[in-house]
C-alpha positions as a Markdown table, in Angstrom:
| # | Residue | x | y | z |
|---|---|---|---|---|
| 1 | Met | -92.5 | -167.3 | 86.4 |
| 2 | Lys | -95.7 | -169.0 | 85.5 |
| 3 | Arg | -97.7 | -166.1 | 87.1 |
| 4 | Leu | -95.4 | -163.8 | 84.8 |
| 5 | Ala | -95.9 | -166.0 | 81.8 |
| 6 | Ser | -99.8 | -166.3 | 82.4 |
| 7 | Ser | -99.8 | -162.5 | 83.0 |
| 8 | Ile | -98.1 | -161.6 | 79.5 |
| 9 | Phe | -100.5 | -164.4 | 77.6 |
| 10 | Leu | -103.6 | -162.2 | 79.4 |
| 11 | Leu | -102.2 | -159.1 | 78.3 |
| 12 | Val | -101.8 | -160.0 | 74.3 |
| 13 | Ala | -105.1 | -161.9 | 74.7 |
| 14 | Leu | -107.0 | -158.8 | 76.1 |
| 15 | Ile | -105.3 | -155.9 | 74.1 |
| 16 | Pro | -108.4 | -155.4 | 71.9 |
| 17 | Thr | -110.3 | -154.4 | 75.3 |
| 18 | Phe | -107.8 | -151.6 | 75.4 |
| 19 | Cys | -107.8 | -150.5 | 72.3 |
| 20 | Ile | -110.7 | -148.2 | 72.8 |
| 21 | Ala | -108.9 | -146.4 | 75.4 |
| 22 | Gly | -106.6 | -143.4 | 74.2 |
| 23 | Ile | -104.2 | -141.5 | 76.2 |
| 24 | Thr | -102.6 | -138.1 | 75.4 |
| 25 | Ser | -98.8 | -137.6 | 75.6 |
| 26 | Asp | -99.3 | -135.4 | 78.4 |
| 27 | Gln | -101.0 | -138.0 | 80.5 |
| 28 | Ala | -98.4 | -140.8 | 79.6 |
| 29 | Arg | -95.5 | -138.2 | 80.7 |
| 30 | Thr | -97.3 | -137.5 | 84.0 |
| 31 | Met | -99.4 | -140.4 | 85.2 |
| 32 | Ser | -98.2 | -142.6 | 88.2 |
| 33 | Leu | -96.6 | -145.8 | 86.8 |
| 34 | Pro | -99.4 | -147.7 | 88.5 |
| 35 | Lys | -102.3 | -145.7 | 86.9 |
| 36 | Ile | -100.4 | -145.7 | 83.3 |
| 37 | Ala | -99.6 | -149.2 | 83.6 |
| 38 | His | -103.3 | -150.1 | 84.6 |
| 39 | Arg | -104.8 | -148.0 | 82.0 |
| 40 | Leu | -102.7 | -149.4 | 79.2 |
| 41 | Leu | -102.1 | -153.0 | 80.4 |
| 42 | Gly | -105.3 | -153.8 | 82.6 |
| 43 | Glu | -104.2 | -156.1 | 85.2 |
| 44 | Ser | -101.6 | -157.3 | 83.8 |
| 45 | Gly | -99.7 | -153.7 | 84.6 |
| 46 | Ala | -99.5 | -154.8 | 88.3 |
| 47 | Ile | -96.6 | -156.8 | 87.5 |
| 48 | Met | -94.4 | -153.5 | 85.7 |
| 49 | Ile | -91.8 | -151.8 | 88.3 |
| 50 | Asp | -90.8 | -149.3 | 85.5 |
| 51 | Val | -91.5 | -147.3 | 82.5 |
| 52 | Asp | -89.9 | -145.2 | 79.8 |
| 53 | Arg | -92.3 | -142.2 | 78.9 |
| 54 | Pro | -92.7 | -140.5 | 75.8 |
| 55 | Arg | -90.5 | -137.6 | 75.0 |
| 56 | Leu | -92.3 | -136.4 | 72.0 |
| 57 | Ser | -95.7 | -134.8 | 71.8 |
| 58 | Asn | -97.0 | -137.3 | 69.1 |
| 59 | Leu | -97.2 | -140.7 | 70.9 |
| 60 | Ala | -97.2 | -142.2 | 67.4 |
| 61 | Asp | -93.9 | -141.8 | 67.2 |
| 62 | Asp | -92.9 | -142.7 | 70.9 |
| 63 | Pro | -94.0 | -145.5 | 72.2 |
| 64 | Ile | -94.2 | -146.8 | 75.9 |
| 65 | Arg | -92.2 | -149.5 | 77.5 |
| 66 | Phe | -92.5 | -151.1 | 80.8 |
| 67 | Tyr | -90.3 | -153.2 | 82.6 |
| 68 | Thr | -90.9 | -156.3 | 85.1 |
| 69 | His | -89.3 | -157.7 | 87.4 |
| 70 | Ala | -86.2 | -159.8 | 87.4 |
| 71 | Met | -86.8 | -163.6 | 87.8 |
| 72 | Ala | -84.4 | -166.3 | 88.0 |
| 73 | Thr | -84.1 | -168.3 | 85.0 |
| 74 | Gly | -83.2 | -171.8 | 86.7 |
| 75 | Ser | -80.5 | -172.4 | 83.9 |
| 76 | Gln | -77.5 | -170.8 | 85.6 |
| 77 | Phe | -76.8 | -169.2 | 89.1 |
| 78 | Gly | -76.7 | -165.2 | 88.6 |
| 79 | Leu | -78.4 | -165.4 | 85.3 |
| 80 | Cys | -81.5 | -163.3 | 85.5 |
| 81 | Ala | -84.7 | -162.7 | 83.1 |
| 82 | Ala | -87.2 | -159.8 | 83.0 |
| 83 | Asp | -89.8 | -158.7 | 80.3 |
| 84 | Trp | -90.0 | -155.8 | 78.4 |
| 85 | Val | -93.4 | -154.7 | 76.9 |
| 86 | Thr | -94.0 | -152.0 | 74.6 |
| 87 | Val | -96.9 | -150.4 | 73.8 |
| 88 | Gly | -97.2 | -148.3 | 70.3 |
| 89 | Phe | -100.1 | -145.9 | 69.4 |
| 90 | Asn | -101.3 | -144.4 | 66.1 |
| 91 | Ala | -101.9 | -141.0 | 65.1 |
| 92 | Lys | -105.6 | -141.0 | 67.3 |
| 93 | Gln | -103.1 | -141.8 | 70.2 |
| 94 | Thr | -104.9 | -145.2 | 70.7 |
| 95 | Ile | -103.2 | -148.5 | 71.1 |
| 96 | Glu | -102.1 | -149.8 | 67.4 |
| 97 | Ser | -99.5 | -152.5 | 68.6 |
| 98 | Leu | -98.2 | -154.4 | 71.7 |
| 99 | Ser | -95.1 | -156.5 | 71.8 |
| 100 | Ala | -93.1 | -158.3 | 74.7 |
| 101 | Glu | -89.6 | -159.3 | 74.7 |
| 102 | Arg | -87.8 | -161.7 | 77.3 |
| 103 | Arg | -84.2 | -160.3 | 78.0 |
| 104 | Tyr | -81.3 | -161.7 | 80.1 |
| 105 | Gly | -78.7 | -160.4 | 82.1 |
| 106 | Ile | -76.1 | -161.2 | 84.7 |
| 107 | Ala | -76.7 | -160.1 | 88.6 |
| 108 | Gly | -73.9 | -161.9 | 90.1 |
| 109 | Asp | -71.2 | -164.4 | 90.0 |
| 110 | Met | -72.0 | -167.0 | 87.4 |
| 111 | Tyr | -68.9 | -169.4 | 88.2 |
| 112 | His | -70.4 | -169.1 | 91.9 |
| 113 | Pro | -70.2 | -172.7 | 93.4 |
| 114 | Pro | -73.5 | -174.7 | 92.8 |
| 115 | Glu | -76.5 | -173.1 | 94.9 |
| 116 | Ala | -79.9 | -173.6 | 95.9 |
| 117 | Gln | -82.6 | -172.3 | 93.4 |
| 118 | Asp | -83.9 | -170.0 | 96.2 |
| 119 | Asp | -80.5 | -168.2 | 96.1 |
| 120 | Ser | -80.6 | -167.7 | 93.0 |
| 121 | Arg | -83.9 | -166.5 | 92.9 |
| 122 | Lys | -82.9 | -163.9 | 96.1 |
| 123 | Leu | -80.1 | -162.5 | 93.8 |
| 124 | Cys | -82.4 | -161.6 | 90.9 |
| 125 | Ala | -85.2 | -160.2 | 93.2 |
| 126 | Ser | -82.2 | -157.7 | 94.6 |
| 127 | Val | -82.1 | -156.2 | 91.2 |
| 128 | Lys | -84.1 | -153.0 | 91.8 |
| 129 | Ser | -84.5 | -151.9 | 88.1 |
| 130 | Thr | -84.5 | -153.9 | 85.0 |
| 131 | Lys | -84.8 | -151.0 | 82.6 |
| 132 | Thr | -80.9 | -150.0 | 84.1 |
| 133 | Thr | -79.9 | -153.3 | 84.1 |
| 134 | Ile | -81.2 | -155.1 | 81.3 |
| 135 | Pro | -79.5 | -152.9 | 78.6 |
| 136 | Arg | -76.5 | -154.8 | 79.3 |
| 137 | Leu | -78.1 | -158.0 | 78.8 |
| 138 | Met | -78.4 | -160.0 | 75.9 |
| 139 | Arg | -81.6 | -160.6 | 73.8 |
| 140 | Lys | -83.0 | -164.3 | 73.6 |
| 141 | Pro | -81.9 | -166.2 | 70.5 |
| 142 | Arg | -84.8 | -166.8 | 68.3 |
């Protein structure tokens, strides 16, 4: 959890470095996940496990969204959290915006008898894709 938080902080702190790197919509659609994540997010891209790629030819109208692994929140058995990182582009197809949001979801029986934190971590780690699981999840209240 600390590694993820520090990675997201690093991502936000270093975004000006990556703003000079442009990317075409064709590259965004065809690059492997590790390559596109590293190109747009630097070292923080290593924690991404899935991506929503642009469907349109203009990246300014179709941002790229990355997804992290699910992780145990520690507050309730079966409740997992994941981060969605969205990269927006300007007309020159260089990075214009970056946002990260924490999303929550239920990966198991929340009414399960109290278990060790390790069991909750294993349950959240078993979630294969936060892209397909997280839409059912709630957004963190502001």
